[in-house]
N, C-alpha and C positions, 0 to 999 in steps of 0.2 A: 624503527622504520615505520613508514606510513601504512604499509600493507597493501594487499590487492584491492582493486576497486570492484564493486559489484557489476554484474553484467546489466542489471536494471536497477539504477540507483534511486534513492528516495523510498518513500513509503510504498513498497510493493512486496508484501509478504505472502507466504503460503503458495509458492509457485507450483503450477502443474503444467506439464508439457506433453505434446505429442508431435509426431512427424508424419507428413504425407509426402512421399517422394523425396524431393530435395528441400522441402520447406518444413520449418519448425514453427509451431504455434504455442504460445505460453499465456496463461491467465493467472491473475492474482486476486486475493481478497480485497474488498473495498470498504467493509464495515458500514459506517453511517452515511457514506457519501453517495450522491447521485450525480451522473449516471454510474452504474455499478459494474464491477469486474472488468478492469482494463485488459485489453487483448493485444498481444504483440506478435510480430513475425520476424523470422531470421533465416538466414541460409548457413550460418556458421556457429550458432549458439553464443557468440560473443557480442555481436552487434545486433541490436533489436530495434525495430521500428513499430511505433504505436499504430495500429490499424483501426482502433475503435474501442467501444465498450459493448459487452454482451448485453447488458440490461440498460438500454438507452431510451426506453419509453416508460412513462409513468405506469402504464398497465402491466408492465413486467416487474416492477419493483415498488413495493409500498413500504415506506419507512415512516411510521407514525411520528408526529411531532413530539410525542411524549417518550419515545424510545431514547435511551441514553447513548452518548457517544461510546464508541467501541462495541456497540451492538450492530445489528444489521446483517451484512453479508459475510459469512464465514466460509473459507476454505473450499473453493471449487475443485472439481476434477474435470479435466478436458480430455476427451478421447475422440478418435475417428473410427467409425465402424460402419460397414455396409453402405459406404458412399456418403455418410453424413457425419457431421461434427455433433458431438453430444457433450453437454456440460451439466453437471449435477452440483448442487450447492445448497447451503442452509441459509435461510433468512430467520435469524433468531428473534427478530422483532415482529415478524408477521408470517405465520403459516408454516414455518419449518422448512422441510426439504422439498425441492422441486427440480425438474429437468427442463432444459431448453435445447433446441436443435437448430442446425443451419446447414445448408449445402455449401455456402461460402462463409468462411470464418469472419470476414469483414462485415457480415450481416446482409439482410436482416435476420435476427434470431427469432425463433417462435415465441409465442406466448407460453408462460410456464405451464408445465404438466405437474400438478401437485402430487406428492407422495405421502398421503396421510398416514399410511401404515409404517413408514420408515421413521423411527425415532432415534435421535442422536445427531451429532454434528460431524463435519468433515467427511461427507459421503464420497465413496469411490464407486466407479463403474468398471466392470470387466465382463467379457463374454467368453464362454468356453467354446470348444470346437463344434459343439452341437447347437450353438446359438443361445444357450441359456444365459441370462443376464444376472449378475451378482452385484449387490450393493453392500459394501462393508463400511461401517461407521466407527467413530471413535468409541473406545471402550474396552474391547473391540468385539462387535457382533456383526452378523451377516444376514442379509435377506436375499431371497430370490424375488425378482420383480419383473413385471412386464413394462419395459421402458416406454412403450407407445401409449399406454393407458395410465401408468402410475400405480397399477394394482400390485399389491404384495401377494406373493405366491407362497403360502405356508408361514410357519412361525420363524422368528429370528433364532439364530443359533450362535452361541459364543465361539470365538476362534482365538487363536494365540494372542495374548494381550501383553507381550513384551516381558522385560526382565522382572522377576518377582520383587515386589517392593518398590519398583520405580513408579513415580507418580505420572498421571496424565498420559496414558497410552492413547495416541490420537494420530490423525493424518494418515490413515491406512491407504496403501495403494497396492493392488494386486497386479502382478506381471507374469505372463507365461513366457518363460525363457528356457529354451532347450527342453529337457525332460521334466522340468520342475515348474511349479507355481511358487512365486516368491511374494511374501507379504512384507512390505516395507512399512514401518511405522515410525512416528516420533514419540519420544518419551522423556521424562525428566522435567517437564514444564518448559514453557517457552522463554524462560529467563536464562541465567548463566549455566544452569544444569542441563540445558537442552541437548538432545542427541538423536541419532538415527540408528535403529536396530532393524534386523531382518530375520525372517524365518522362511523355510521352504517345505513344500509338501507335494504329493503326487496329484492333487486336484485343487480347485479353487476353495474347496471346503476344508482342505487339510487331509490328515493331521499334519501339523507344522512342527518342524524341529528348528530350534533357534541356531543362528550362526554362533560357533564357539568364540568368535572374536568380537561379539557385540560389546559396545556399540560400534558400528562400522564408521560412524562419523560423530565426533563431538570435539569441541574445543574447551570443554569445562576444565577448570583448574590449570589452564595454560596461560602463557603470555602472548598467545596469538592475537594479532590486531583485530581479527574478525571473531566475534563471540556470539553466543546464543545460537549456534548453528544447529539446524534441524528442519523439520517439515519438508521432506525431500521428495523428489520424483525422479524416475529413471527414463532415459531415452537412448535408443541406438541410432548411430549415424549411418548414412548410406555406405560408408566404408567398413562397417562392422564394429567400429569402436563404440564404447558405451560411455555415457555421461550422466552426471547427477546435477540437478538444480536444487537449490535449498535456500532457506532464509538465513540471514545472519545480521548482526549489527556491528557498528563501528563506534565503540565507546571512546570518549575523549575526556580530557580534564583529569582531575585528581581522583581520590577514592570516594565512592566506589566506581567511578566512571559513569558518564551519562551519554546515552545515545539519543540524538535529537532528530535524525532523519527517519526514524522508524526502522522496521525490519525490512531489509533489502534482499534482492535476489542475487545469489552467487552461483558459481559454476565450478565443478571439479571433474577430472577424468576418473573413469572406473575401469579397473581390470578385474579379471576373474581368476581366482586361484582355488582349485579343488571345489569348484562349483559355488564359490562365495564371492561377493563383490569386495574389492579392496579400493577404497576411495583415496585418490591422490591429492596433491596440494591444490589449493584454491587457484583457479585461473583468473587473471585480472581482466576485467572488461574496460570499457571506455570510462572516462571520469565524469560522466553525466553532463549532458548539454555542453560539450566542450567549447562551442562558439556562442552559447547563449541563444536567446530568441527574443523576438519583439512581436507583439500582436497589436495591430492597428484597428482591430475589430471591423475589418472591411467586409467580412463574410456575413451573410444573414444568419448563420448558425455559429455558435462557439465551437472551437476546436475540441476534439475529444479529450484533451488533457485537462480541460477546465471542469472542476467538480464543485458541488455544493452540499452542505449538510442536509440530508433527508429529502429535499425536493428542490426543484428549480422552475417554478411556474413562469410562463412567458409574461404574465401580467406584472411580474416583479423584476424580471431579468430579460433584457432584449438588446440586440444590436441593430434593430430596425427603426427605432424611434428615438432620435433620428438615425438614419443609416450612417455607418462609419464611426459610431461611438457606442460604448457600452453604457447603457442606462440601467440604473438600479433604483427600484422604488422600495422604500423601507417597509418592513413588517414589525419584527421585534425591535425594541428600542436600543439594543446593544448586542454585542457578540456574546454576552452572558445568556441571552435568550435562545431557546432551541429553535425558534422560527426566524432567527436572524437571516437577513438577505446577504449572502456571502458567496463569491465565486473565486476559486483559487486554484493554484497548481502546486504540486508537490515540490518541496525543496529538494534538489538533487545533489547539490555540492556542499561540502563542509564550509566553504567560503564563497560568498557571492554578493552581488550588488543588484538591488531591485529599484526601479523607478517607475512612476506612473504620473500622468497629468490628470488632475481632478478638478472638476467644476462643481463646487458645493454651494453655489449661491442660493439654491432653492432647497437645500437639505443639509444633512450632516452625514459624513462618511469619510472613508479614506482607505489606507493601506494597512493590512494586518498580517501578523504571523500567528497562526492558530494551531493549537493542539486539541483543545476541546473548549466547552463553555466556561470552564473554570480556570483555564490556562491559555492566555493569549496576550500579545502586545500589539498596540496599534498606534499609528499617527493619524489623527482625525482632524478634518477641517469643516468649518461652517462659514457663514457670511461674516463672522466677527473675529474668529481666531483659529489657530491651529494648535493642537495639543498632543502630547504623548501620554498614553494611558497603559497601565499594566494591570492585568487581572491574574492574581496568583492565589489559587484556592479561595478562601473566603474574603480576601482583601482585594479591593479595587482602588487604585491610586492614580491621580493625575500627577505626572512627574515634571512636566514642563509645558509652557504655553507661550505663544506670542500672538499679537494682534495681527489681523489681516484686514483687507478692504473688500472681501468677497470676490477677489479676482481668482482665476484659475491658478493652481499651484502645481509644481512638480514635487511630489512627496517621495521619500526614499527610505530604504533601510540598507545598511552595510553590515553583513554578517562576517565576522572575522574569527577564525579558530584561535584558541589560546596558544600563545607562542612559547611560554615557559611555565613550568609547574614548580614554582618556588614554595608553594604551600599545597599540602595534600588535599586541601579543601577547594582548590581552584576549579572553577567551572569550565565547561567545554568550549564556550565561545562567548562573544559579545555581540549584541545587536544594537547598532547605532541608528536611531531614527532621526530624520531631519528633513530639511527643505533644500532643494537644489535652486540656487539663485539664477537670475537672468544671465549672468556671465559664466554659468556652468559650475561654479564652486558649490560644494555641499556643506551646509551648515547643520551640524548635528545638534539636536535639542536635548537628547538623552541617550545614554548608553546603558544597556541592561544586560544582566547576567543571563546566559542562555540555559543554565541548568533547570530553571523553572519551567521551561518549555521542553522537557524531556520526559520519557516514559518512566524513568527512575523516580521522578518527582510526582508526575501527574497520574501514573498508572495507565492501564489500558493497553491497546494493541496497535495504535496508529502512530503517525509521525507528523512532522510539521507540514502545514500547507500555507503558502503565502498567497494572499489575494486581496480582493477589493470588496468593499461592503458599503451598505447604506443603513444608517440607524434612525434617520428621520427624513421625511420628504423624498425628493428625487435628487440623485447624484449622478453626474456624467463623468465618464473616463474616456480620454482621447486615445490612450495607448498604454501598454504595459510592457516593460523591458526587463529581462533577467540576464545577468552576465556573471559567469563564474569568475572568481578571483584566484590568483595563485595560492595553492594550499601550502600551509606551513605546518610541519610536523612538530608537535610539542616536544620540548626537551625534557629529559627526566630530572 
């Protein structure tokens, strides 16, 4: 079976959630992309609407050009306390941990308050009944802090670090529920062994006793269609019910299975038995952009879903010059370069169709599917020809080309999930790049195996981003259209 859909599909890992009244707010990691930390709103936990990005100003987020992909922004925690929203996070590429706050989650969010005394990643925030603030980080260790100034109060202390021998205790979240403080963590690594465990104690500092049924969530060594489940957070609904949000992946193809959309956000109900959480089956969300979308770049600002590696200077990316077109001015000479000018949106569906109209008469650029600098496919145009190029690790190859006359072109990619698995080595999907002709027919120039744009091949923590780029001169785009296609479940 195809399995449940994520509630937030595509590359949206490390979910953290809080509720204020009838409203839920959820944030995710963003790694090397700017703007950082996508933020969502929901009334039912199943249907989420993007309301912005927490780090949407260059002064809030510095990602040096030399920082590698899958670095940057790791694992936020979002909380509401004393009339304000608080978000704590790590920038592993510049400065470590910091806090930002807002009275309206849609922004604006404050400039960062640095936490120079808090060392570690995946920071959590919790306040006790006396107003003392605790920051717990992966490892697992805990600090008292002054969240208004960023000052650390006293020395760090170790707390419960999960199952003895289990690797990578991380993603701690403290919750005061009933008479107990619960410390929720992820462990086992963020690959197939990922899981969620929990302990409880009388105070935020412990001492903590582990749940006898740990891990309370894992899909390791199962045939569940959602794998790598972990990095969870808890939230209580207005009716008293409890829920867990967590990351997972949807591997496809043969062995070992490749996930291409990155780690996505899933949802499951939680019941309490003898004071311990019992996690129920995964609840299916929407199938990601069910009607697709089209952006005609009519707004003077890009929609919050558009992201770029490390930075997006207005001198290189604009919808104002001229109005109604996306204009990209090149920096790096290809997507292999860390300063490449690229704007994209996360791939949300396992099968989809993307089209864009490009005018490259004064430059070189086109449509790309990106995982990182060493793993991307693109169809690129200039004044003389259009070509399909693949970068896979150290190899860069031009796979097909045809001549043009410098006229605007509609470039496209059709992504189709693998239909049958007649060979255990079969990849997860196929990406067909080509040109849409004047009569609407699509001429594919090359079809590429999707496994090479997967985490299992490339490594790292991100997922596919589909977007537009310039590699020389100035390139204009009239519109960008994304449409999901009917999903086909692979046959065994």
